[in-house]
C-alpha positions as CSV (number, residue, x, y, z in Angstrom):
1,M,95.5,42.7,117.4
2,R,93.7,43.0,120.5
3,Y,93.6,47.1,120.2
4,F,92.0,46.1,116.5
5,L,89.3,43.7,118.1
6,L,88.3,46.4,120.8
7,G,87.9,49.0,118.2
8,A,86.0,46.6,115.8
9,A,84.0,46.5,118.7
10,C,83.0,49.9,119.8
11,V,82.1,50.1,115.7
12,M,80.1,47.7,115.8
13,A,77.7,48.4,118.9
14,A,78.0,52.1,118.0
15,G,76.0,51.2,114.4
16,L,74.1,48.8,116.8
17,G,72.8,52.1,118.7
18,F,73.7,51.4,122.0
19,S,75.4,54.3,123.9
20,Q,77.0,54.9,126.9
21,F,75.0,58.1,127.7
22,P,71.1,57.0,127.0
23,G,68.9,60.3,126.3
24,P,67.0,61.8,123.3
25,P,68.3,62.5,119.9
26,A,69.6,65.8,119.8
27,G,67.3,68.8,118.5
28,V,64.0,67.1,120.9
29,P,63.1,69.0,123.7
30,V,62.2,67.1,126.9
31,A,58.8,68.0,128.3
32,D,58.8,68.0,131.7
33,E,55.4,66.2,132.7
34,P,54.4,63.4,135.0
35,P,53.4,60.2,133.7
36,G,51.0,59.5,131.3
37,G,51.9,62.8,129.1
38,A,49.5,65.1,130.7
39,R,49.9,67.5,134.1
40,P,47.1,66.9,136.9
41,A,44.1,69.8,136.1
42,Q,44.7,72.6,138.9
43,P,41.8,72.5,140.9
44,P,39.1,76.4,140.6
45,P,40.0,78.9,142.9
46,L,37.9,78.2,146.4
47,S,37.1,82.2,145.7
48,P,37.1,83.4,141.9
49,P,38.1,86.8,140.4
50,A,35.7,88.8,139.5
51,K,34.2,92.1,138.1
52,T,31.5,94.8,138.1
53,S,31.5,98.0,135.7
54,V,28.7,100.4,134.6
55,T,28.9,103.4,132.3
56,I,27.3,107.0,132.7
57,N,27.5,109.9,130.7
58,G,30.9,107.9,129.0
59,Q,33.0,107.8,132.4
60,K,33.3,104.4,133.2
61,I,33.4,102.8,136.2
62,T,35.1,99.6,137.5
63,I,35.2,97.3,140.7
64,N,38.2,94.2,140.8
65,Y,37.0,91.9,143.7
66,S,37.1,88.3,144.7
67,A,34.1,86.2,145.0
68,P,33.5,83.8,147.8
69,S,31.0,81.4,148.3
70,V,29.0,80.4,151.3
71,R,30.2,75.9,151.3
72,K,27.7,75.4,154.3
73,R,29.2,78.5,156.6
74,V,28.1,80.9,158.3
75,I,28.7,84.1,156.4
76,F,27.8,87.6,158.3
77,G,27.9,86.8,162.1
78,G,30.4,84.2,161.4
79,I,33.0,83.7,159.9
80,V,32.8,87.7,158.7
81,P,31.8,88.8,162.2
82,Y,30.0,91.8,163.0
83,H,31.4,95.0,164.3
84,Q,34.7,94.9,162.3
85,V,35.9,95.9,158.7
86,W,35.5,93.1,155.7
87,R,37.3,93.2,152.3
88,A,34.1,93.3,150.7
89,G,35.4,90.1,149.0
90,A,38.4,87.6,149.4
91,N,42.4,87.4,148.3
92,D,42.7,90.9,147.5
93,A,41.3,94.0,148.5
94,T,38.4,94.9,146.5
95,M,39.2,98.2,144.0
96,L,37.4,100.5,142.4
97,H,38.5,102.5,139.5
98,T,36.5,105.3,138.2
99,S,37.9,107.4,134.9
100,A,34.4,110.4,136.4
101,D,34.4,112.4,139.8
102,L,31.8,110.6,141.9
103,E,30.1,111.4,144.8
104,F,28.4,108.9,147.2
105,K,26.3,110.5,150.1
106,G,27.4,113.3,149.6
107,L,31.9,112.2,150.1
108,L,32.8,113.0,146.9
109,V,35.7,110.8,145.2
110,P,37.8,111.9,142.7
111,K,38.7,110.1,139.7
112,G,41.4,107.6,139.8
113,D,41.7,104.4,141.6
114,Y,40.7,103.2,145.7
115,S,40.1,100.0,147.7
116,L,36.4,99.4,149.3
117,F,35.9,97.5,152.6
118,V,32.3,97.6,154.3
119,W,31.9,97.5,158.6
120,L,29.6,95.7,159.1
121,D,26.9,96.1,161.7
122,P,24.0,93.6,161.5
123,Q,21.6,96.6,161.0
124,Q,23.7,99.6,159.5
125,W,26.5,98.5,156.8
126,Q,29.0,100.9,156.0
127,L,30.9,101.6,152.5
128,I,34.2,102.2,153.0
129,V,36.3,104.3,150.4
130,N,40.3,103.6,150.9
131,K,42.8,105.7,149.3
132,E,45.7,102.7,149.7
133,T,45.4,100.7,146.4
134,G,47.4,96.8,145.8
135,Q,47.2,95.4,149.2
136,S,46.3,92.9,150.9
137,G,42.8,92.6,151.6
138,L,43.5,92.3,155.5
139,E,45.5,95.1,154.5
140,Y,43.5,98.1,156.4
141,H,44.8,101.4,157.3
142,Q,42.1,103.0,158.4
143,E,44.3,106.9,158.4
144,S,44.4,106.5,154.8
145,D,40.6,106.4,154.9
146,L,38.7,108.9,151.9
147,G,35.4,108.2,153.9
148,R,32.6,106.4,154.8
149,V,28.6,106.8,154.1
150,P,26.2,104.4,155.1
151,M,24.5,102.1,153.6
152,D,21.4,100.7,153.1
153,V,20.2,96.6,154.2
154,S,18.5,94.7,152.9
155,R,17.0,90.4,152.7
156,P,17.5,88.5,149.6
157,P,14.0,86.8,148.5
158,K,16.7,83.2,149.7
159,P,20.1,82.7,150.5
160,L,22.9,84.0,147.5
161,E,25.2,81.1,147.8
162,T,27.9,83.2,146.1
163,Y,29.5,87.2,146.6
164,K,28.2,89.3,143.9
165,I,29.2,93.0,143.2
166,T,27.1,94.7,140.8
167,L,26.9,98.4,139.5
168,T,23.8,99.6,137.8
169,K,23.2,103.1,136.5
170,T,19.6,103.9,137.9
171,A,19.3,107.6,135.7
172,G,20.7,110.1,133.8
173,M,24.1,110.5,136.1
174,E,22.9,107.9,139.0
175,G,24.1,104.6,139.7
176,Q,24.0,102.3,142.1
177,L,26.2,100.0,144.0
178,K,24.9,96.8,145.7
179,L,27.0,93.7,147.9
180,A,25.5,90.9,147.6
181,W,26.0,87.3,149.8
182,E,24.5,85.0,151.8
183,N,21.5,86.4,154.0
184,T,22.2,90.2,152.9
185,V,21.9,93.2,149.9
186,A,23.9,96.3,150.6
187,T,22.9,99.3,148.5
188,V,24.7,102.8,148.1
189,G,23.6,105.2,145.1
190,F,26.1,107.7,143.6
191,A,26.6,110.3,141.2
192,V,28.8,110.7,138.5
193,R,29.9,114.5,138.5
194,T,30.2,116.6,135.1
195,P,33.8,118.3,135.0
196,R,33.4,122.0,135.6
């Protein structure tokens, strides 16, 4: 009789929905979310990814980089010292892809992928084209340089908060690369070389 009553009690408990192992019904996915059902919004990156590209004579040239902002800091001569190599952006190395051979002031850049750096000087910047790719922007190996070319430096009409690289077409087979941030604009021209 005692075993019968115990069995009946278990059946009643099951019928009322009680269980030793509480949990969601079978087949219902469990969401890994904080209370309230929404994940906290992630702040935007301080140096978001950016891209510039230009097509000249059917050939596309693209630069991928990260775009930092001034945020009330002194940039050139401050957190980015003069007389040193700079990664021309933030985070990973700034990357150049060209589907055509280019010429920067006598420096021939065969079609392909490169990283770009800049030698900073208050009076004269130099664009550095480096054959290494995929590295952090803090990894610079001079022995991998394809070459360096001088850049023309000027001041913008007003300070520029966010760093920007621009590729533009200036003539039939010619273009310009411009780096602009804070109180400096640096430019260098290039030409697209036609295959022979």
